[in-house]
MIBANU-497446 format. One record per residue: residue in one letter; z, y, x of N, C-alpha, C, CB in turn. Coordinates in nm, 2 decimals, padded with zeros to 4 digits. Atoms other than C-alpha are relative to their C-alpha. Glycine has a CB too. Layout:
N
SITE   type     n.c3     n.c2     n.c1    ca.c3    ca.c2    ca.c1     c.c3     c.c2     c.c1    cb.c3    cb.c2    cb.c1
SITE      A        Z        Y        X        Z        Y        X        Z        Y        X        Z        Y        X
...
//
This chain:
86
SITE   type     n.c3     n.c2     n.c1    ca.c3    ca.c2    ca.c1     c.c3     c.c2     c.c1    cb.c3    cb.c2    cb.c1
SITE      M    00.13    00.10   -00.02   -00.20    01.12   -01.48   -00.13    00.10    00.06   -00.06   -00.07   -00.18
SITE      D    00.14   -00.09   -00.03   -00.46    01.42   -01.43    00.05    00.02    00.16   -00.02    00.18   -00.13
SITE      A   -00.03    00.00   -00.14   -00.29    01.48   -01.09   -00.04   -00.11    00.07    00.12    00.01    00.01
SITE      V    00.05    00.11   -00.06   -00.36    01.12   -01.00   -00.15   -00.02    00.02    00.05   -00.10   -00.06
SITE      R    00.16    00.00    00.01   -00.72    01.13   -01.11   -00.05    00.12    00.10   -00.06    00.03   -00.18
SITE      G    00.05   -00.12   -00.11   -00.78    01.47   -00.92    00.02   -00.04    00.14    00.10    00.14    00.00
SITE      A   -00.02    00.03   -00.14   -00.62    01.35   -00.60   -00.10   -00.13    00.02    00.17   -00.04    00.03
SITE      L    00.13    00.09   -00.05   -00.86    01.03   -00.62   -00.12    00.06    00.01   -00.03   -00.11   -00.07
SITE      Q    00.10   -00.04   -00.02   -01.14    01.24   -00.66    00.00    00.08    00.10   -00.04    00.03   -00.10
SITE      R    00.01   -00.07   -00.12   -01.06    01.48   -00.39    00.01   -00.06    00.13    00.08    00.11    00.00
SITE      D   -00.02    00.06   -00.14   -00.98    01.21   -00.13   -00.10    00.01    00.09    00.02   -00.14   -00.01
SITE      R    00.08    00.02   -00.12   -01.14    01.23    00.20   -00.01   -00.13    00.08    00.04    00.08    00.08
SITE      V   -00.02    00.11   -00.07   -01.07    00.90    00.33   -00.10   -00.09   -00.09    00.17   -00.04    00.01
SITE      V    00.12    00.07    00.06   -01.40    00.71    00.26    00.02   -00.14    00.00   -00.13    00.03    00.08
SITE      E   -00.01    00.14   -00.02   -01.33    00.36    00.38    00.13   -00.04   -00.04   -00.02   -00.03    00.14
SITE      G   -00.10    00.04    00.03   -01.04    00.16    00.30    00.06    00.00   -00.16    00.06    00.05    00.08
SITE      E   -00.04    00.00    00.12   -00.84    00.07   -00.03    00.09    00.11   -00.07    00.04   -00.10    00.00
SITE      F   -00.12   -00.09    00.04   -00.57    00.34   -00.02   -00.06    00.17    00.05    00.16   -00.06    00.09
SITE      T    00.03   -00.14   -00.04   -00.62    00.73   -00.01    00.10    00.03    00.11    00.00    00.12   -00.13
SITE      G   -00.09   -00.07   -00.09   -00.46    00.97    00.25    00.12    00.05   -00.09   -00.08    00.11    00.07
SITE      W   -00.13   -00.04    00.05   -00.11    01.08    00.20   -00.02    00.14   -00.11    00.11    00.03    00.15
SITE      I    00.03   -00.13    00.09   -00.10    01.33   -00.10    00.13    00.05   -00.03   -00.08   -00.02   -00.14
SITE      A   -00.12   -00.08   -00.01    00.19    01.55   -00.05    00.08    00.03   -00.15   -00.04    00.13    00.07
SITE      P   -00.06   -00.03    00.15    00.26    01.66   -00.43    00.03   -00.12   -00.06   -00.09    00.08   -00.09
SITE      L   -00.07    00.13    00.07    00.29    01.29   -00.55    00.07   -00.05    00.10   -00.10   -00.11   -00.05
SITE      E   -00.07    00.06   -00.10    00.46    01.20   -00.22   -00.01   -00.16    00.04    00.13    00.04   -00.03
SITE      R    00.03    00.12   -00.03    00.27    00.90   -00.18   -00.13   -00.03    00.03    00.03   -00.06   -00.08
SITE      V    00.16    00.04    00.00   -00.08    00.72   -00.12   -00.04   -00.08   -00.12   -00.05   -00.09    00.12
SITE      L    00.05    00.06    00.13   -00.28    00.59   -00.42   -00.11   -00.12    00.05   -00.08    00.14   -00.10
SITE      L    00.08    00.10    00.00   -00.45    00.27   -00.45   -00.15    00.03   -00.09    00.09   -00.11   -00.06
SITE      K    00.12   -00.05    00.05   -00.82    00.32   -00.52   -00.06   -00.15   -00.04   -00.09    00.09    00.12
SITE      K    00.04    00.10    00.05   -00.89    00.07   -00.76   -00.14   -00.08   -00.02    00.04    00.02   -00.09
SITE      D    00.12    00.04   -00.01   -01.24    00.03   -00.77   -00.04   -00.07    00.12   -00.06    00.11   -00.02
SITE      K    00.04    00.04   -00.13   -01.27   -00.04   -00.39    00.08   -00.13    00.01    00.02    00.12    00.11
SITE      Y   -00.09    00.09    00.00   -00.97   -00.27   -00.42   -00.08   -00.12   -00.08    00.14    00.04   -00.05
SITE      L    00.06    00.10    00.07   -01.16   -00.47   -00.69   -00.12   -00.04    00.03    00.00    00.03   -00.13
SITE      E    00.12    00.05   -00.06   -01.46   -00.48   -00.54   -00.02   -00.05    00.14   -00.08    00.09    00.00
SITE      E   -00.03    00.09   -00.13   -01.35   -00.64   -00.20    00.09   -00.13   -00.04    00.09    00.10    00.12
SITE      A   -00.05    00.13    00.04   -01.16   -00.89   -00.41   -00.07   -00.09   -00.05    00.07    00.00   -00.07
SITE      K    00.09    00.08    00.07   -01.46   -01.01   -00.58   -00.04   -00.12    00.08   -00.11    00.08   -00.03
SITE      P    00.05    00.13   -00.08   -01.53   -01.38   -00.45   -00.16    00.00    00.01    00.05   -00.15   -00.07
SITE      V    00.10    00.00    00.01   -01.87   -01.43   -00.34   -00.04   -00.13   -00.06   -00.06    00.04    00.10
SITE      A    00.05    00.11    00.08   -02.07   -01.65   -00.57   -00.09   -00.09    00.06   -00.08    00.04   -00.12
SITE      S    00.09    00.10   -00.09   -02.22   -01.98   -00.41   -00.10   -00.04   -00.11    00.09   -00.14    00.07
SITE      A    00.09    00.05    00.10   -02.53   -02.15   -00.53    00.02   -00.12   -00.05   -00.13   -00.01    00.04
SITE      T   -00.02    00.10    00.06   -02.36   -02.46   -00.62    00.15    00.00   -00.04   -00.05   -00.12    00.07
SITE      P   -00.16   -00.01    00.04   -02.01   -02.48   -00.80    00.08   -00.10    00.08    00.02   -00.02   -00.17
SITE      P   -00.09    00.10   -00.06   -01.74   -02.69   -00.64    00.01   -00.10   -00.10    00.15    00.06    00.04
SITE      K   -00.02    00.11    00.09   -01.72   -03.03   -00.77    00.16   -00.03   -00.01   -00.09   -00.12    00.06
SITE      A   -00.16    00.02    00.02   -01.36   -03.12   -00.90    00.00   -00.17    00.06    00.08    00.02   -00.19
SITE      D    00.00    00.11   -00.05   -01.24   -03.44   -00.72    00.10   -00.07   -00.11    00.04    00.01    00.15
SITE      I   -00.07    00.03    00.09   -01.10   -03.63   -01.04    00.08   -00.14    00.08   -00.09   -00.01   -00.14
SITE      S   -00.06    00.14   -00.06   -01.00   -03.97   -00.83    00.11    00.03    00.04   -00.07   -00.06    00.11
SITE      A   -00.13   -00.02   -00.01   -00.71   -03.80   -00.70    00.09    00.04   -00.09    00.02    00.08    00.08
SITE      P   -00.07   -00.06    00.13   -00.39   -03.78   -00.91    00.06    00.12    00.02    00.09   -00.09   -00.05
SITE      A   -00.03   -00.13    00.02   -00.26   -03.47   -00.99    00.13    00.01    00.08    00.01    00.02   -00.15
SITE      P   -00.14   -00.03   -00.07    00.04   -03.34   -00.80    00.12    00.01   -00.08   -00.01    00.12    00.07
SITE      S   -00.09    00.01    00.10    00.37   -03.40   -00.97    00.08    00.12    00.03    00.07   -00.13    00.00
SITE      A   -00.06   -00.10   -00.02    00.59   -03.09   -01.02    00.13   -00.03    00.07    00.00    00.07   -00.11
SITE      P   -00.11    00.05   -00.09    00.87   -03.05   -00.76    00.14    00.00   -00.12    00.02    00.11    00.17
SITE      P   -00.10   -00.02    00.07    01.20   -03.12   -00.90    00.08    00.13    00.00    00.07   -00.09    00.04
SITE      K   -00.08   -00.15    00.02    01.42   -02.83   -01.05    00.14   -00.03    00.05   -00.01    00.06   -00.16
SITE      P   -00.10    00.01   -00.09    01.71   -02.76   -00.84    00.12    00.01   -00.12    00.00    00.12    00.12
SITE      A   -00.08    00.00    00.10    02.05   -02.84   -01.02    00.06    00.13    00.01    00.09   -00.12    00.01
SITE      P   -00.05   -00.12    00.02    02.23   -02.56   -01.17    00.14    00.04    00.08    00.02    00.00   -00.15
SITE      K   -00.11   -00.04   -00.08    02.49   -02.39   -00.96    00.15    00.01   -00.07   -00.04    00.12    00.06
SITE      P   -00.11   -00.01    00.08    02.85   -02.43   -01.06    00.06    00.11   -00.01    00.09   -00.07    00.03
SITE      A   -00.05   -00.11    00.02    03.04   -02.14   -01.21    00.07    00.03    00.11    00.05    00.00   -00.10
SITE      P   -00.11   -00.04   -00.12    03.25   -01.95   -00.94    00.12    00.01   -00.06   -00.02    00.14    00.07
SITE      P   -00.14   -00.02    00.05    03.61   -01.96   -00.98    00.04    00.12   -00.05    00.09   -00.04    00.08
SITE      N   -00.05   -00.17    00.04    03.75   -01.65   -01.19    00.10    00.04    00.12    00.09    00.01   -00.17
SITE      S   -00.09   -00.08   -00.07    03.92   -01.41   -00.98    00.12    00.05   -00.08   -00.08    00.10    00.06
SITE      L   -00.12   -00.02    00.07    04.24   -01.28   -01.07   -00.03    00.13   -00.11    00.13    00.03    00.13
SITE      F    00.05   -00.12    00.09    04.05   -00.96   -01.21   -00.08   -00.06   -00.13   -00.10    00.10    00.09
SITE      A    00.10    00.05    00.13    03.80   -01.17   -01.41    00.10   -00.08   -00.12   -00.12   -00.13    00.07
SITE      E   -00.10    00.04    00.10    04.12   -01.35   -01.57    00.07    00.08   -00.07    00.08   -00.08    00.05
SITE      K   -00.10   -00.11    00.08    04.31   -01.05   -01.67   -00.13    00.05   -00.08    00.10    00.15    00.13
SITE      L    00.10   -00.04    00.07    03.97   -00.92   -01.80   -00.03   -00.10   -00.12   -00.12    00.01    00.08
SITE      Q    00.01    00.11    00.12    03.92   -01.22   -02.01    00.12    00.02   -00.09    00.01   -00.16    00.05
SITE      A   -00.10   -00.01    00.12    04.25   -01.20   -02.16    00.02    00.14   -00.07    00.15   -00.04    00.05
SITE      V   -00.01   -00.10    00.05    04.22   -00.86   -02.26   -00.09    00.01   -00.11   -00.01    00.09    00.08
SITE      L    00.10   -00.01    00.10    03.88   -00.89   -02.43    00.01   -00.11   -00.09   -00.14   -00.01    00.05
SITE      E    00.01    00.11    00.08    03.96   -01.23   -02.58    00.09    00.06   -00.13    00.06   -00.14    00.07
SITE      P   -00.07   -00.03    00.11    04.10   -01.18   -02.96    00.16   -00.05    00.02   -00.08   -00.06   -00.12
SITE      H   -00.14    00.07    00.01    04.48   -01.24   -02.97    00.03   -00.12   -00.11    00.11    00.11   -00.02
SITE      K   -00.02    00.10    00.09    04.55   -01.57   -03.11    00.14   -00.01   -00.06   -00.03   -00.11    00.07
//
């Protein structure tokens, strides 16, 4: 963690959300502060009003479960070995 902290402090790339290539870590790093700073929404003077007259969208139907694939010869033999003998 100290290597990451030090790499972020020594980074020479001023702009952007990512550092330059850091060879000892074999990666670039995300500059969290810049990333979060750019992701903040701009506050508007009036909050948007919710439209309560429109009905709420219904949830999409769930897909039917897939049928189990047929057992292969290997699967049948494995099940026969693993099942307790009757």
